[in-house]
OpenMM code with the backbone's topology and positions (N, CA, C; nanometers):
from openmm import Vec3, app, unit

residues = "MET ALA LYS LYS GLN THR ASP THR PHE ILE LYS GLU MET ASN SER LEU VAL ALA ASN LEU ASN VAL LEU TYR ALA LYS VAL HIS ASN TYR HIS TRP TYR ILE LYS GLY PRO GLY PHE PHE SER LEU HIS GLY LYS TYR GLU GLU PHE TYR ASN ALA ILE ALA LEU ASP LEU ASP ALA VAL ALA GLU ARG VAL LEU ILE LEU GLY GLU GLN PRO ILE ALA SER LEU LYS GLU TYR LEU ASP MET ALA THR ILE LYS GLU ARG LYS SER GLU PRO ILE ASP THR LEU GLU SER VAL ALA SER ILE LYS GLU ASP PHE LEU ILE VAL SER ASP GLN ILE GLN ASN LEU ILE GLU LEU THR GLU GLU LEU GLU ASP ASP VAL THR ASN ASP MET MET VAL ALA LEU LYS THR LYS TYR ASP LYS TYR ILE TRP MET LEU ASP SER TYR GLN LYS".split()
positions = [
    Vec3(0.0724, -0.1281, -0.0103),
    Vec3(-0.0290, 0.0234, 0.0118),
    Vec3(0.0945, 0.0912, -0.0040),
    Vec3(0.0771, 0.2026, -0.1029),
    Vec3(0.1571, 0.3383, -0.1014),
    Vec3(0.1321, 0.4380, -0.0001),
    Vec3(0.2310, 0.4941, 0.0534),
    Vec3(0.2280, 0.5868, 0.1957),
    Vec3(0.1104, 0.6951, 0.1698),
    Vec3(0.0823, 0.7620, 0.0436),
    Vec3(-0.0075, 0.8468, 0.0210),
    Vec3(-0.1541, 0.7808, 0.0349),
    Vec3(-0.1908, 0.6725, -0.0125),
    Vec3(-0.2880, 0.6015, -0.0189),
    Vec3(-0.3441, 0.5312, 0.1351),
    Vec3(-0.2277, 0.5121, 0.1898),
    Vec3(-0.2423, 0.4950, 0.3244),
    Vec3(-0.2672, 0.6153, 0.4298),
    Vec3(-0.1858, 0.7424, 0.3980),
    Vec3(-0.2411, 0.8376, 0.4802),
    Vec3(-0.3905, 0.8975, 0.4615),
    Vec3(-0.4294, 0.9008, 0.3136),
    Vec3(-0.5481, 0.9439, 0.2777),
    Vec3(-0.6706, 0.8514, 0.3503),
    Vec3(-0.6386, 0.7094, 0.3619),
    Vec3(-0.7255, 0.6089, 0.4321),
    Vec3(-0.7237, 0.6336, 0.5627),
    Vec3(-0.5974, 0.6855, 0.6354),
    Vec3(-0.6179, 0.6790, 0.7943),
    Vec3(-0.6882, 0.8182, 0.8275),
    Vec3(-0.6353, 0.9111, 0.7344),
    Vec3(-0.7440, 1.0351, 0.7644),
    Vec3(-0.8991, 1.0074, 0.7576),
    Vec3(-0.9362, 0.9363, 0.6841),
    Vec3(-1.0950, 0.8966, 0.6159),
    Vec3(-1.1224, 0.8254, 0.7682),
    Vec3(-1.0618, 0.7302, 0.8276),
    Vec3(-1.0846, 0.6569, 0.9358),
    Vec3(-1.0906, 0.7442, 1.0464),
    Vec3(-1.0045, 0.8590, 1.0532),
    Vec3(-1.0109, 0.9245, 1.1767),
    Vec3(-1.1209, 1.0399, 1.1743),
    Vec3(-1.1530, 1.0653, 1.0463),
    Vec3(-1.2919, 1.1693, 1.0259),
    Vec3(-1.3944, 1.0866, 1.0722),
    Vec3(-1.3937, 0.9338, 1.0404),
    Vec3(-1.5419, 0.8681, 1.0730),
    Vec3(-1.5312, 0.8702, 1.2279),
    Vec3(-1.3971, 0.8462, 1.2963),
    Vec3(-1.4192, 0.8639, 1.4361),
    Vec3(-1.4660, 0.9782, 1.4993),
    Vec3(-1.4447, 1.1033, 1.4241),
    Vec3(-1.4669, 1.2127, 1.4828),
    Vec3(-1.6098, 1.2343, 1.4694),
    Vec3(-1.6798, 1.1796, 1.3376),
    Vec3(-1.8039, 1.1781, 1.3078),
    Vec3(-1.8763, 1.0994, 1.4166),
    Vec3(-1.8296, 1.0054, 1.4790),
    Vec3(-1.9175, 0.9272, 1.5352),
    Vec3(-1.9045, 0.9426, 1.6955),
    Vec3(-1.7960, 1.0409, 1.7233),
    Vec3(-1.7836, 1.1118, 1.8514),
    Vec3(-1.9091, 1.1910, 1.8815),
    Vec3(-1.8804, 1.2950, 1.7666),
    Vec3(-1.9907, 1.4026, 1.7799),
    Vec3(-2.1402, 1.3619, 1.7519),
    Vec3(-2.1550, 1.2565, 1.6817),
    Vec3(-2.3135, 1.1787, 1.6418),
    Vec3(-2.3442, 1.1364, 1.8083),
    Vec3(-2.2291, 1.0469, 1.8377),
    Vec3(-2.2719, 0.9892, 2.0090),
    Vec3(-2.3409, 1.0995, 2.0691),
    Vec3(-2.2464, 1.2290, 2.0930),
    Vec3(-2.3135, 1.3247, 2.1822),
    Vec3(-2.4123, 1.3997, 2.1375),
    Vec3(-2.4467, 1.3981, 2.0207),
    Vec3(-2.5878, 1.4695, 1.9811),
    Vec3(-2.6981, 1.3905, 1.9997),
    Vec3(-2.6856, 1.2452, 1.9574),
    Vec3(-2.8171, 1.1499, 1.9834),
    Vec3(-2.8213, 1.1524, 2.1126),
    Vec3(-2.7239, 1.1434, 2.2252),
    Vec3(-2.7437, 1.1662, 2.3666),
    Vec3(-2.8100, 1.2913, 2.4069),
    Vec3(-2.7727, 1.4065, 2.3475),
    Vec3(-2.8406, 1.5051, 2.3744),
    Vec3(-2.9934, 1.5213, 2.3194),
    Vec3(-3.0131, 1.4493, 2.2166),
    Vec3(-3.1578, 1.4306, 2.1494),
    Vec3(-3.2363, 1.3387, 2.2668),
    Vec3(-3.1912, 1.2494, 2.3126),
    Vec3(-3.2261, 1.1563, 2.4104),
    Vec3(-3.2794, 1.2150, 2.5354),
    Vec3(-3.2050, 1.3428, 2.5769),
    Vec3(-3.2411, 1.4187, 2.6998),
    Vec3(-3.3234, 1.5017, 2.6733),
    Vec3(-3.3333, 1.5724, 2.5539),
    Vec3(-3.4133, 1.7247, 2.5324),
    Vec3(-3.5238, 1.6898, 2.4492),
    Vec3(-3.5508, 1.5838, 2.3948),
    Vec3(-3.6587, 1.5777, 2.2804),
    Vec3(-3.7917, 1.6085, 2.3942),
    Vec3(-3.9070, 1.6512, 2.3177),
    Vec3(-4.0315, 1.6747, 2.3707),
    Vec3(-4.1281, 1.6721, 2.2498),
    Vec3(-4.2424, 1.6340, 2.2919),
    Vec3(-4.3558, 1.6193, 2.1803),
    Vec3(-4.4078, 1.4728, 2.1697),
    Vec3(-4.4806, 1.4760, 2.0957),
    Vec3(-4.5444, 1.3356, 2.0567),
    Vec3(-4.4359, 1.2447, 1.9796),
    Vec3(-4.4395, 1.1152, 2.0355),
    Vec3(-4.3313, 1.0190, 2.0078),
    Vec3(-4.2312, 1.0060, 2.1148),
    Vec3(-4.2410, 1.1185, 2.2159),
    Vec3(-4.1122, 1.0979, 2.3218),
    Vec3(-4.0937, 0.9437, 2.3767),
    Vec3(-4.1910, 0.9122, 2.4176),
    Vec3(-4.1585, 0.7539, 2.4742),
    Vec3(-4.0683, 0.6770, 2.3779),
    Vec3(-4.1360, 0.6458, 2.2656),
    Vec3(-4.0491, 0.5576, 2.1712),
    Vec3(-3.9228, 0.6053, 2.1421),
    Vec3(-3.9158, 0.7673, 2.1029),
    Vec3(-3.7912, 0.7867, 2.0718),
    Vec3(-3.7099, 0.8134, 2.1830),
    Vec3(-3.7433, 0.8384, 2.2870),
    Vec3(-3.6357, 0.8476, 2.3983),
    Vec3(-3.5577, 0.6855, 2.4137),
    Vec3(-3.6548, 0.6008, 2.4076),
    Vec3(-3.5840, 0.4957, 2.3923),
    Vec3(-3.4816, 0.4469, 2.2758),
    Vec3(-3.5399, 0.4681, 2.1714),
    Vec3(-3.4780, 0.4373, 2.0295),
    Vec3(-3.3211, 0.5037, 2.0551),
    Vec3(-3.3433, 0.6425, 2.0841),
    Vec3(-3.2153, 0.7268, 2.0842),
    Vec3(-3.1393, 0.6677, 2.1514),
    Vec3(-3.1706, 0.6131, 2.2815),
    Vec3(-3.0690, 0.5134, 2.3735),
    Vec3(-3.0170, 0.4200, 2.3060),
    Vec3(-3.0974, 0.3294, 2.2638),
    Vec3(-3.0407, 0.2382, 2.1583),
    Vec3(-2.9371, 0.2778, 2.0286),
    Vec3(-2.9652, 0.3846, 1.9816),
    Vec3(-2.8780, 0.4418, 1.8651),
    Vec3(-2.7425, 0.4891, 1.9357),
    Vec3(-2.7295, 0.5458, 2.0288),
    Vec3(-2.6223, 0.6258, 2.1134),
    Vec3(-2.5206, 0.4883, 2.1629),
    Vec3(-2.5939, 0.4269, 2.2173),
    Vec3(-2.5128, 0.2572, 2.2440),
    Vec3(-2.4632, 0.1981, 2.1373),
    Vec3(-2.5212, 0.1882, 2.0283),
    Vec3(-2.4550, 0.1107, 1.9110),
    Vec3(-2.3524, 0.2174, 1.8624),
    Vec3(-2.3723, 0.3513, 1.8338),
    Vec3(-2.2714, 0.4332, 1.8121),
    Vec3(-2.1244, 0.4141, 1.8795),
    Vec3(-2.1611, 0.4110, 2.0112),
    Vec3(-2.0253, 0.3814, 2.0913),
    Vec3(-1.9495, 0.2724, 2.0626),
    Vec3(-2.0360, 0.1610, 2.0093),
    Vec3(-1.9476, 0.0225, 2.0138),
    Vec3(-1.8971, 0.0597, 1.8748),
    Vec3(-1.9586, 0.1130, 1.7371),
    Vec3(-1.9025, 0.1338, 1.6258),
    Vec3(-1.7755, 0.2133, 1.6342),
    Vec3(-1.7915, 0.2989, 1.7067),
    Vec3(-1.6867, 0.4078, 1.7351),
    Vec3(-1.5273, 0.3459, 1.8068),
    Vec3(-1.5859, 0.2474, 1.9042),
    Vec3(-1.4360, 0.1909, 1.9320),
    Vec3(-1.3895, 0.0857, 1.8372),
    Vec3(-1.5031, 0.0184, 1.7692),
    Vec3(-1.4562, -0.0651, 1.6566),
    Vec3(-1.3660, -0.0223, 1.5696),
    Vec3(-1.3961, 0.0982, 1.5021),
    Vec3(-1.3337, 0.1841, 1.4092),
    Vec3(-1.2046, 0.2187, 1.4825),
    Vec3(-1.1902, 0.2910, 1.6072),
    Vec3(-1.0985, 0.3327, 1.6431),
    Vec3(-0.9819, 0.2154, 1.6514),
    Vec3(-1.0114, 0.1166, 1.6982),
    Vec3(-0.9642, 0.0051, 1.7286),
    Vec3(-0.8826, -0.0643, 1.6008),
    Vec3(-0.9769, -0.0659, 1.5012),
    Vec3(-0.9402, -0.0863, 1.3567),
    Vec3(-0.8069, -0.0079, 1.3059),
    Vec3(-0.8267, 0.1256, 1.3632),
    Vec3(-0.7007, 0.2072, 1.3258),
    Vec3(-0.5665, 0.1417, 1.3939),
    Vec3(-0.5808, 0.1359, 1.5167),
    Vec3(-0.4737, 0.0837, 1.6108),
    Vec3(-0.4313, -0.0424, 1.5510),
    Vec3(-0.4815, -0.1657, 1.5019),
    Vec3(-0.4510, -0.2647, 1.4524),
    Vec3(-0.3720, -0.2618, 1.3347),
    Vec3(-0.4163, -0.1357, 1.2605),
    Vec3(-0.3317, -0.1398, 1.1193),
    Vec3(-0.2270, -0.0366, 1.1530),
    Vec3(-0.1798, -0.0440, 1.2851),
    Vec3(-0.0515, 0.0323, 1.3001),
    Vec3(-0.0357, 0.1824, 1.3132),
    Vec3(-0.1564, 0.2416, 1.3207),
    Vec3(-0.1596, 0.3790, 1.3256),
    Vec3(-0.2401, 0.4449, 1.4486),
    Vec3(-0.2740, 0.5745, 1.4539),
    Vec3(-0.3308, 0.6172, 1.5746),
    Vec3(-0.4485, 0.6862, 1.5394),
    Vec3(-0.5715, 0.6346, 1.6140),
    Vec3(-0.6950, 0.7285, 1.6248),
    Vec3(-0.6820, 0.8038, 1.6867),
    Vec3(-0.7511, 0.9743, 1.6323),
    Vec3(-0.7664, 1.0614, 1.6931),
    Vec3(-0.8279, 1.0461, 1.8620),
    Vec3(-0.8195, 1.1384, 1.9332),
    Vec3(-0.8548, 1.0685, 2.0690),
    Vec3(-0.8910, 1.2027, 2.1709),
    Vec3(-0.8939, 1.3109, 2.1127),
    Vec3(-0.9446, 1.4225, 2.1865),
    Vec3(-1.0508, 1.5025, 2.1473),
    Vec3(-1.1554, 1.5844, 2.2330),
    Vec3(-1.2350, 1.6280, 2.2043),
    Vec3(-1.2197, 1.7537, 2.0881),
    Vec3(-1.1030, 1.8270, 2.1102),
    Vec3(-1.0802, 1.9420, 2.0055),
    Vec3(-1.0394, 1.8722, 1.8513),
    Vec3(-0.9870, 1.7405, 1.8600),
    Vec3(-0.9675, 1.6876, 1.7429),
    Vec3(-1.0820, 1.6370, 1.6625),
    Vec3(-1.1740, 1.5945, 1.7479),
    Vec3(-1.3045, 1.5410, 1.6901),
    Vec3(-1.3705, 1.6761, 1.6497),
    Vec3(-1.3964, 1.7647, 1.7131),
    Vec3(-1.4651, 1.8832, 1.6722),
    Vec3(-1.3861, 1.9624, 1.5163),
    Vec3(-1.2728, 1.9432, 1.5301),
    Vec3(-1.2046, 1.9931, 1.4172),
    Vec3(-1.1938, 1.8877, 1.2853),
    Vec3(-1.2125, 1.7774, 1.3128),
    Vec3(-1.2309, 1.6779, 1.1807),
    Vec3(-1.3763, 1.6314, 1.1364),
    Vec3(-1.4590, 1.6673, 1.2289),
    Vec3(-1.6115, 1.6231, 1.2146),
    Vec3(-1.6707, 1.7194, 1.1223),
    Vec3(-1.7496, 1.6443, 1.0314),
    Vec3(-1.8397, 1.7030, 0.9379),
    Vec3(-1.9932, 1.7201, 1.0041),
    Vec3(-2.0141, 1.6239, 1.0791),
    Vec3(-2.1445, 1.6771, 1.1531),
    Vec3(-2.0979, 1.7689, 1.2629),
    Vec3(-2.2135, 1.8316, 1.2814),
    Vec3(-2.2047, 1.9627, 1.3799),
    Vec3(-2.2696, 1.9258, 1.4765),
    Vec3(-2.2045, 1.9667, 1.5911),
    Vec3(-2.2785, 1.9517, 1.7223),
    Vec3(-2.3958, 2.0484, 1.7752),
    Vec3(-2.4474, 2.0273, 1.8661),
    Vec3(-2.5861, 2.0798, 1.8701),
    Vec3(-2.5797, 2.1617, 2.0487),
    Vec3(-2.6563, 2.2583, 2.0475),
    Vec3(-2.6476, 2.3092, 2.1741),
    Vec3(-2.7575, 2.2288, 2.2730),
    Vec3(-2.7451, 2.2427, 2.3773),
    Vec3(-2.8203, 2.1870, 2.5077),
    Vec3(-2.9369, 2.2636, 2.5160),
    Vec3(-3.0413, 2.2071, 2.4441),
    Vec3(-3.1816, 2.2444, 2.4340),
    Vec3(-3.2868, 2.2151, 2.3753),
    Vec3(-3.3974, 2.2192, 2.4443),
    Vec3(-3.4996, 2.1091, 2.3990),
    Vec3(-3.5378, 2.1201, 2.2400),
    Vec3(-3.5566, 2.0319, 2.1992),
    Vec3(-3.6035, 1.9784, 2.0223),
    Vec3(-3.7431, 1.9122, 2.0178),
    Vec3(-3.8010, 1.9466, 1.9369),
    Vec3(-3.9519, 1.8567, 1.8664),
    Vec3(-3.9084, 1.7253, 1.8325),
    Vec3(-3.9892, 1.6494, 1.8741),
    Vec3(-3.9212, 1.5092, 1.8307),
    Vec3(-3.9175, 1.4759, 1.6874),
    Vec3(-4.0067, 1.5560, 1.6060),
    Vec3(-4.0025, 1.5345, 1.4486),
    Vec3(-3.8662, 1.6365, 1.4170),
    Vec3(-3.8363, 1.7329, 1.4562),
    Vec3(-3.7128, 1.7928, 1.4299),
    Vec3(-3.5978, 1.6822, 1.4770),
    Vec3(-3.6142, 1.6434, 1.5881),
    Vec3(-3.4823, 1.5595, 1.6317),
    Vec3(-3.4892, 1.4563, 1.5263),
    Vec3(-3.5912, 1.3684, 1.4597),
    Vec3(-3.5804, 1.2929, 1.3705),
    Vec3(-3.5009, 1.2948, 1.2444),
    Vec3(-3.5355, 1.4262, 1.1808),
    Vec3(-3.5089, 1.4630, 1.0792),
    Vec3(-3.3299, 1.5057, 1.0967),
    Vec3(-3.3120, 1.5566, 1.1692),
    Vec3(-3.1787, 1.5970, 1.2138),
    Vec3(-3.0722, 1.4809, 1.2287),
    Vec3(-3.1226, 1.3668, 1.2806),
    Vec3(-3.0574, 1.2792, 1.3176),
    Vec3(-3.0330, 1.1949, 1.1933),
    Vec3(-3.1497, 1.1892, 1.1232),
    Vec3(-3.1462, 1.1409, 0.9724),
    Vec3(-3.0252, 1.1800, 0.8707),
    Vec3(-3.0644, 1.3120, 0.8739),
    Vec3(-2.9194, 1.3801, 0.8216),
    Vec3(-2.7838, 1.3332, 0.8545),
    Vec3(-2.7520, 1.3311, 0.9838),
    Vec3(-2.6465, 1.3037, 1.0233),
    Vec3(-2.6116, 1.1470, 0.9821),
    Vec3(-2.7035, 1.0713, 0.9886),
    Vec3(-2.6801, 0.9151, 0.9552),
    Vec3(-2.6335, 0.8934, 0.7957),
    Vec3(-2.7160, 0.9649, 0.7339),
    Vec3(-2.6706, 1.0212, 0.5848),
    Vec3(-2.5271, 1.0664, 0.5571),
    Vec3(-2.4696, 1.1336, 0.6441),
    Vec3(-2.3506, 1.1642, 0.6226),
    Vec3(-2.2567, 1.0484, 0.6698),
    Vec3(-2.3141, 0.9964, 0.7661),
    Vec3(-2.2002, 0.8850, 0.8172),
    Vec3(-2.2105, 0.7468, 0.7044),
    Vec3(-2.3400, 0.7304, 0.6673),
    Vec3(-2.3247, 0.6305, 0.5421),
    Vec3(-2.2582, 0.6662, 0.4182),
    Vec3(-2.2786, 0.7750, 0.3754),
    Vec3(-2.1792, 0.8195, 0.2515),
    Vec3(-2.0268, 0.8328, 0.3000),
    Vec3(-2.0053, 0.8668, 0.4003),
    Vec3(-1.8575, 0.8467, 0.4559),
    Vec3(-1.8408, 0.6989, 0.4602),
    Vec3(-1.9097, 0.6071, 0.5256),
    Vec3(-1.9101, 0.4637, 0.5268),
    Vec3(-1.8511, 0.4124, 0.3504),
    Vec3(-1.9662, 0.4766, 0.2679),
    Vec3(-1.9469, 0.4049, 0.1332),
    Vec3(-1.7947, 0.4522, 0.0540),
    Vec3(-1.7487, 0.5711, 0.1023),
    Vec3(-1.6226, 0.6159, 0.0553),
    Vec3(-1.5045, 0.5186, 0.1257),
    Vec3(-1.5220, 0.4796, 0.2544),
    Vec3(-1.4350, 0.3958, 0.2952),
    Vec3(-1.4306, 0.2501, 0.2265),
    Vec3(-1.5479, 0.2232, 0.1941),
    Vec3(-1.5461, 0.0676, 0.1300),
    Vec3(-1.4712, 0.0921, -0.0116),
    Vec3(-1.5087, 0.2013, -0.0619),
    Vec3(-1.4385, 0.2351, -0.1942),
    Vec3(-1.2455, 0.2112, -0.1906),
    Vec3(-1.2450, 0.2915, -0.0598),
    Vec3(-1.0944, 0.2972, -0.0582),
    Vec3(-1.0341, 0.1432, -0.0077),
    Vec3(-1.1260, 0.0772, 0.0617),
    Vec3(-1.0736, -0.0245, 0.0997),
    Vec3(-1.0817, -0.1518, 0.0078),
    Vec3(-1.1518, -0.1270, -0.0966),
    Vec3(-1.1454, -0.2285, -0.2198),
    Vec3(-1.0305, -0.1764, -0.2882),
    Vec3(-0.9936, -0.0562, -0.3104),
    Vec3(-0.8651, -0.0160, -0.3979),
    Vec3(-0.7328, -0.0731, -0.2979),
    Vec3(-0.7453, -0.0678, -0.1723),
    Vec3(-0.6197, -0.0973, -0.0722),
    Vec3(-0.6281, -0.2602, -0.0811),
    Vec3(-0.7304, -0.3586, -0.1223),
    Vec3(-0.7388, -0.4611, -0.0868),
    Vec3(-0.7303, -0.5032, 0.0375),
    Vec3(-0.8086, -0.4238, 0.1581),
    Vec3(-0.8218, -0.4638, 0.2826),
    Vec3(-0.9649, -0.5227, 0.2968),
    Vec3(-0.9609, -0.6438, 0.3196),
    Vec3(-1.0631, -0.7041, 0.3188),
    Vec3(-1.1397, -0.7057, 0.4485),
    Vec3(-1.0645, -0.7080, 0.5385),
    Vec3(-1.0931, -0.7149, 0.7028),
    Vec3(-1.1809, -0.5625, 0.7227),
    Vec3(-1.1216, -0.4468, 0.6969),
    Vec3(-1.1600, -0.3563, 0.7051),
    Vec3(-1.2865, -0.3226, 0.6247),
    Vec3(-1.3096, -0.3389, 0.4871),
    Vec3(-1.4002, -0.3483, 0.3844),
    Vec3(-1.5187, -0.4289, 0.4599),
    Vec3(-1.5251, -0.5626, 0.4980),
    Vec3(-1.5983, -0.6353, 0.5797),
    Vec3(-1.6698, -0.5338, 0.6976),
    Vec3(-1.5803, -0.4979, 0.7736),
    Vec3(-1.6232, -0.3933, 0.8557),
    Vec3(-1.7094, -0.2731, 0.8388),
    Vec3(-1.6698, -0.2187, 0.7085),
    Vec3(-1.7371, -0.0926, 0.6701),
    Vec3(-1.8794, -0.1273, 0.5919),
    Vec3(-1.8684, -0.2510, 0.5478),
    Vec3(-2.0025, -0.3032, 0.4690),
    Vec3(-2.1158, -0.3325, 0.6003),
    Vec3(-2.0751, -0.3883, 0.6772),
    Vec3(-2.1435, -0.4383, 0.8149),
    Vec3(-2.2048, -0.2720, 0.8779),
    Vec3(-2.1174, -0.1935, 0.8765),
    Vec3(-2.1498, -0.0416, 0.9421),
    Vec3(-2.2476, 0.0256, 0.8449),
    Vec3(-2.2392, 0.0156, 0.7084),
    Vec3(-2.3268, 0.0543, 0.5708),
    Vec3(-2.4851, 0.0065, 0.6184),
    Vec3(-2.4406, -0.0951, 0.6241),
    Vec3(-2.6032, -0.2051, 0.6144),
    Vec3(-2.6645, -0.1279, 0.7440),
    Vec3(-2.6021, -0.1232, 0.8469),
    Vec3(-2.6690, -0.0576, 0.9845),
    Vec3(-2.7032, 0.0535, 0.9817),
    Vec3(-2.6284, 0.1747, 0.9303),
    Vec3(-2.6685, 0.2786, 0.9107),
    Vec3(-2.7792, 0.3155, 0.8189),
    Vec3(-2.7649, 0.2378, 0.7030),
    Vec3(-2.8820, 0.2545, 0.5920),
    Vec3(-3.0168, 0.2262, 0.6554),
    Vec3(-3.0264, 0.1077, 0.7797),
    Vec3(-3.1251, 0.0334, 0.8287),
    Vec3(-3.1671, 0.1577, 0.8990),
    Vec3(-3.0836, 0.2218, 0.9832),
    Vec3(-3.1293, 0.3270, 1.0775),
    Vec3(-3.2075, 0.4599, 0.9943),
    Vec3(-3.1345, 0.4923, 0.9208),
    Vec3(-3.2101, 0.5741, 0.7896),
    Vec3(-3.3251, 0.5451, 0.7414),
    Vec3(-3.3391, 0.4232, 0.7327),
    Vec3(-3.4979, 0.3758, 0.6746),
    Vec3(-3.5938, 0.3931, 0.7866),
    Vec3(-3.5256, 0.3429, 0.9327),
    Vec3(-3.6223, 0.3428, 1.0056),
    Vec3(-3.6578, 0.4941, 1.0537),
    Vec3(-3.5794, 0.5727, 1.0409),
    Vec3(-3.5876, 0.7190, 1.0673),
    Vec3(-3.7262, 0.7911, 0.9635),
    Vec3(-3.6665, 0.7693, 0.8379),
    Vec3(-3.7501, 0.7897, 0.7303),
    Vec3(-3.9045, 0.7482, 0.7516),
    Vec3(-3.9003, 0.6347, 0.7705),
    Vec3(-4.0375, 0.5604, 0.8006),
    Vec3(-4.1363, 0.6271, 0.9274),
    Vec3(-4.0558, 0.6884, 1.0285),
    Vec3(-4.1206, 0.7590, 1.1167),
    Vec3(-4.1742, 0.8757, 1.0941),
    Vec3(-4.1070, 0.9457, 0.9731),
    Vec3(-4.1319, 1.0586, 0.9413),
    Vec3(-4.2701, 1.0859, 0.8564),
    Vec3(-4.2804, 0.9465, 0.8126),
    Vec3(-4.4118, 0.9564, 0.7122),
    Vec3(-4.5269, 0.9462, 0.7752),
] * unit.nanometer
topology = app.Topology()
chain = topology.addChain("A")
for resn in residues:
    res = topology.addResidue(resn, chain)
    for name in ("N", "CA", "C"):
        topology.addAtom(name, app.Element.getBySymbol(name[0]), res)
């Protein structure tokens, strides 16, 4: 694997680490702050989401370590690298929260798709398998949130 390819790949993996960290905090925020119809079902679902995101984050960061590289691991680095924007600590309507989380899951899904393509180029089957499984999961989340909005 060429150095430039490796650098690009690790940068993308760290960007995913950053986005998953911000997404974890954001979904947890919504878990606490949602208000309105659907509160009971969304409150529980958001807890499922942030717990799953925490596991995904750990798996991606550990994969970076397994590859002999270093995952980013500070709040400043997460916020600097993330393309998902954090949210203020304030109440949010249930439907607004669903739309926001869906948008963020779309960002993560697209980012994972990019990593799938990179891992195919690099012939990294193990990371590719991980990314395909993550893509499947986040696409299902998107479908679920889309169904809730209808």
